[in-house]
N, C-alpha and C positions, 0 to 999 in steps of 0.2 A: 173228882177225878184227878189222878196223879200225872205228872208229866209224860211218862212212859205210855199211858193209855191214850193221852191227848195226842201225841205224835203218831201213835199207831192209827188213830181215828182219822188224822189228817191224810195219812197215806191211802186209806181207803177212799176218802173223799176225792182224791186227785185223779182215783181210777177215771185296665180299660174296662168299664162296665159292660157286661154282656147284655145285648138287646133282648128283652123278655116282654111279654104282654104287660107285666106290672109296670116296667119302665115306660112302655108306650102310654099306659094309664097315667103315669106320672107327668109325662110331658103334657098331657091334656090339662091335668090338674093345675100344673104350674102356670099354664097359659090363662086359665080362668082367674087365678089368684093374682097375676101380674108380677109376681116375684119368682124368679128362677133360683129358688132357695138350694136346689140340689147341688149347684156348683160348690157349696160349702161341705158337701158330703161325698164328693167325688174322689176316686182314687188318684193318689199320687204314685206314679210308677217307679221313679228313681229319686235318689238323694238329690237335693238342691245345693249346689256350692255357694259360698258366700257371695252375695250380690248387693250391690248398692241400691238403696231405696230412694225414690224421688221425693223431694219436699214439695208437697202441693199446696200446703197452706201454713201461714205462720212460721214459726221457728222453734228450735229446741231451747228451753229455758236454761239460763247459765247454771252450771253446777250439776246438771243431769248427765251423767256418764256411767256406763256399765252395760251389763248384759241381762236382758229379759229372757229367761228359758221358759219355754212352754211345752207341754206334752199332751198328746191326744191320739185317737185312732187316725191312721193315715192311708191305709189300703184296706179294701173290703172284698174285693172280687177277684177270683182266679178262675181259669177256663173250665176246670172240672167241678167248680162249686164255690159258693161264697158264703160270707157270714150272714147270719140271720138277725143280728142285733148290732146297733151302733157301737156299743161297748166292746165289741170283739175284734175290731179292726186292729192291724199291726200297729205297735207303738211307734211314734214318730216324734223325735225331739226337734223342737224349733229353737233357734236363737235370733233375737233382735239385739244387735250391739249398737250402742249410741256413744259417739266420741266426737268432740269438737263440733257439735251441732249436726253431725251427719249420721245416718242410720243404715245398717246393712241387715239382711235376712239370709238365714241358712236353714236347712233341715236335713235330718239324717235319721234313717230307720234304726231302731234299736234291735241288735242281733240277738233275738231270743231263740230258744229251742223250738218254740211255737212257730216263729216265722220260718225258721229253717226247714221244719217238717211239712209245712204247708206248701212252701216253695218247691221242695223235692217232689211232692205228690201232684203238683199242679192243681191243687184244690185245697180248700179250706177243710182239712180233716180233724183239726184239733178242737175239741169242745171248749165252750166258754160260758159267758154269762147267760147268753140266749141263743147259743149255737150248739146244736148236738154234734156228737163225734161222728166222723165219716170213716169210711173203710180204710184200714191200715193205721189208725190212730194208736200210738204207743204212749201210755200214761204211766210214769213210774212215781211221780210226786207232784206236788202243786206247781213247781216251777216248769214243768213240761207243758203246762197250759197257761202259763204266765204271759200276758200280752204287754205288760209294762207300759200301759197306755193311758194312765189317768193323771198322774201329777209328777211333780219333780221337786226334790229337796237337796239344796246345796249342803255338803257335809265335808269339812276338812279337805278342801281342795278337789273334791269329786261332786258329780251330780249323781243323785240316786233317783232312778226312774222308778215310779211306784205304781203298783196295781193293789187291789184290796185283798187278794187271797194268795199272795206269793211273796218271795224275798224281794228286797230291793235289787236293782241291777245297776251296777256303777258304770258311769260314763266319764270321759274326759271332757271337761267343759271347754277346752281350747278348740277342739274340732268335732266334738259330739260323738267320738268313736266309742264303741262298747268295750268295757274292760272286763265285764262278767258279772255273774251272780254274786251277790254280797252275802256271805254267810256270817251272820252277826256273832254266833257262837257255835262251835262245833257240834254240841249236843242239840242244837235248835235249828239244824239244817232244814231248809224249805218251809219253816213255819211262817204263816202269814204275818205281814206287817201292813197295816192299813195305809191306804193311799192319802190319808188326811191325819198325819201325826200333829200333835200339839206341841209347839216349841215355846218354853217359858222365855220371857224377856231376858236375854243374856244368860240363859241357863240350860237346864236339861230339856231332852225331848221325849214325849210320852207317845206311844202308840199301842195298838192292840192287834192280837192275832186271834180271830174269832173262828170257833167251830162249834155250831149248834148252841148248847147252853153252857159252854165254857169259853173263856177268853184268856189268852196270855197277855199280860201287861208288861209291855216293854218300857224300860227307862234307860235312855241312852245319855252319856255325857255330851259336852259341846264338841268333842272330837269324834262322835259316833260310836265310841265304845260302849258295850252294855255295862250298865251299873246293876240292873236286876231284871229278872224276868220271872214273874210270879203268876200263879193261876188265880182266876177269879170265876166264881160260879155265877151264872145269870139265871134270873127267875123265869125267863122265857127265851126261846131260840129265835130271837128277832133278827131281821136283816139290819146290819150295821155297816153303813158306808162311811160315817163320820161320827165324831163325839166331840165333846168340848170339855173345858176344864177351867177352874179358878186357880188361884196361887196354891191352894192347899187340897183341892178336891177334883176328881175325875167325874164327869157326868155323861151317862150313857142313856140315850133316848131309845127305848125299846118299843118300837111302833108295832102295830098288829099285822105286819106281813111276816108270817111266822113259818119257820122251817118245819115241816112235819114229815119229811121224807128225804132221802138222798138219792137223786136221780141227775142225769145230764140232759139238757142243759141246766145250769145252776139255778136259774130263776124258776124253773119248773118245780123246785123243791119246796117252794113257799106257797102259802095260802093266805089270802086277804081275809082276816078275821076281825072286822070292826067291832064285834060284840065285846071283844077283849079290852077295848080301849088301849090307850098308850101309857106305859110305865116309864118313869125316869128313875134310874139307879144312880144314886150319889155315893161315892166312896172316898175315904181319905187316901191321899197319896202315900202317906207314910205308914198306914195300916189299912190294908184292903179289907180286913174283917170288920172295920167300922163302916157300916152302910145304912142307907135309908132309902125307901122306895116311895115315890109320889105317883099319883094317878092323874091323867089327863084325858081329854076326849080322844077318840080315834082320829088319827091324822098320819100323813106319810111325809118324810122329808129326806133329801139327800144330804143336805148341807146346814151347818149351824155356825153362828158367830162365837166369838170368844165370850166366855161367861165371866162374871164378877160377883163377889160377895160383899154385901153391905154390913155395916157395923153391927146391926142387930141379927145377922145371921141369914138375912134374905138372900137368895141366890137369883140372879136373872141372866138370861141369855136369849138371843134371838135365833130364829130358823126360818127357812122358806118352806112353808107347809102346803101340801095339796090334800084334797079329801080322800085319795085312795092311791094305789100303786100303779095307775094305768100307764104312766110313762114307762116304768120298768118292764111292764109285762106287755104292752102293746105298742106304744108309739116309738119306743127304741127300735122295734122291728119294723115298723112302718116306714121309718127313715130310710131304710136300706132298699125298698122298693119304691120310694118317692111318693108313697101314699100317706102323707101326714093327715092324721085325724084331729080336727080341732078340739082342744080340751082347755079347760080353765087353767090359767096360769097359777104357778105357786105364788103364795102371798106371804109377806114378811109378817112375822108374829113375834111378840115378846113373850117368852115364858117366865113366869115368876114361881119360885118355890120358897114357901114361907116357913119359918121356924116351927109354927104349930102344925105342920103337915099339910096345909092347904097348898094347891097348886093351881095356876090359871094360865091360859093363853089369851093375849090380846092382840087382836088383828089391827094391822095398819091400814088394811085395804090396798096396799101397794104391791103390784106384781113385781116379783123379785126372784132372783137366783144368784148363785156364786157369792154369798156374803163374804166380805173381807174386812179386816180391821187393821189399824196401825199397830204393827207387831211390837212396838216399844211398850205398849200398855197391855199386852196379852196377859190375861188372867186377872187384871186389875179393873178398877172402875174406869168406864169409858163413856164417851158421849155419841160416837158415830159408828155406822155400819155403811160401808160401800157395797154396791150390788149393781147387777145388771137389772134394767127395768124396760117397761114399754113393750108388752108382749105383742107380737104380730098375729093378726087374726087368721091369716092365710099361710103362715109359715111357722116353723119351729123356732125356738129361741127367742131373743129379744133384740131390740134395736135402739136401746138407750142405756145411759149410765147415770147413777144416782148415788147420793149418800143420804142416810136418814139420820136425823138429830133426835135422840131419844129424850132430850131435855125439853125441846120445844115441840116435838112431834111433826116438824116440818121436813119436807123432802127438797133437796138441791138436785135437779135433774137435767139432763139434756138428751133430746130425742133426735137421732139421726135420720129417721124416716124408715120406710119399709124396706128399702133396698140395701140396708146395712144389717148383718147378723152379728151382734156383739158377743165377744169372748169376755171372760172374767177379767176385770180391772185389777191391777196390782199396785199397792201403795209404795212409793219410793220417798223417804224422808229427805227433806231439804238439808244439805250439809250445814251443821251449825244450829239447826232449829231443834225445838224440844216440844212445842205444843202438839196436842193430837191433830192429825191431819195437816201438819205444816209440812208440805211437800207436793208431790205430783202423783197423778194416777196414770199408768201406762195401760192402754186398752186397745188390743187388737181387734179387728173386725174382718169380716168378708164382704166386700162390696159386690153384691150379686149383680148389679147392673153393669159395672165395669169388668166384673169377673177377675178381681184382684184382691189381695190382702193388703190391708192398710194398718198402720199403727198411729194411734192418737196419744197425745199427752195433754192432760188437763192440770190445772190448778186444783188440788184436791178440796179446796175450801170455796171454790167458785165454779162448780161444774156447769151450772146454767149458762155461764158465759160462753161455753163451747170450747173446743180444743185450742190450746195454745199453739200447737203445731200438729201437722198430719204428714206421715211419709206413706208413699205408695209403692208396692213391689210391682214386678212386671208380670206376676202370676198370682193365682189364688192357691193357697194351701188349704187343706181340709180344716174345718174349724176345730180348734183345740179346747181342752177342758180346763186345765189348771197350770199355773206358773209360779215362778220365783224370780226375784231380781237379785243380781249380784253386782255390787259397786265396783267400779273399776279402781 
């Protein structure tokens, strides 16, 4: 498929909680579980100005200074109709700023066409990942439905709020104000840019724009300028939320949640086909025609760690795998009615792709999500994966932080207990340090008992010792998805 047809196809593809019986049911369910987890998924009605956080434990380590930016859904309900899936809430950018041992918190909604249209209608009329279109929805292109609510990427003095099926939206890092949709190249206006780009250590950034069995491969320079944008044919129209990469190769995991129609909401376009198994497509960065396909058992994953290639050509990477797509199709919706359905947690697995064509998945048995690595070793050999852990039996998400040592097979973990819902931990290198994980982890959480947001800092190589320091805000922000740190 050429670029003109790809863009045309994309254009067609783009075509305070209200008390309900479901919410009443949720209240009863929360009472039985003992954890009021819905506080982490409640609406934020207005922006939050920069406000000091209280240091409630320990202190900030010397040398830690900068801003942790985090993105995620922040508003879900409107009087005339609400979102049907967690992933469809209005994008909300948060900033935790650390300086001289003190911390502040602020949050601001991203000014998207979707948010403006829904606000004007007094109802969620814009379709999304799991929300159908409402009366009066006007969809001209992908960015009319762009929630800008998944992750954030610092680029050349800007913040780019990222979604998986639209353009980046640029923000001002100083006050989180929206600058507008980022058109990366005039002939590629509104083409998707994944929420999980892969940044080479000190080099270029790679991303994908996926449409069915085709993907546009973006390559950006360190300044965010497009260096190339080339088409890649895929063997199957799989759901792709994330991908991974070595120094020389791109690796796409094509799981058996397959797009076999085009309808709204988007997740209704996919069918779980476990009989197909999972395919892993490996392509050379410098020549996308050089490719190889590996076969794995059926599994589902949202997120993967950075990949590396060994001297004999063996490729390894980790991912947080589940047996099926149930969270995407069911529990992401259940969160919006407070009716969480217990399901098995995603498990950290190591995938190995061998030169002779064999592929395997090795389970650690450790519950895990949001895998992160030390960005200084991205694409190269590494030893550690940082992740959320300790799945809550009666609540969504996790209540612990851990790192997994792939050399020893051991886990270094800290469990906060059932009243903390942990967000993704972000690694921050210690100034002057060079060893892997020589630095700190910044990990926000929602304390469901105190009904506040907290920010924890760990020594990244001594997680089990507990936080070095914890700051507490005066309110709870909705739980976020992904973040990035910018050093002061």
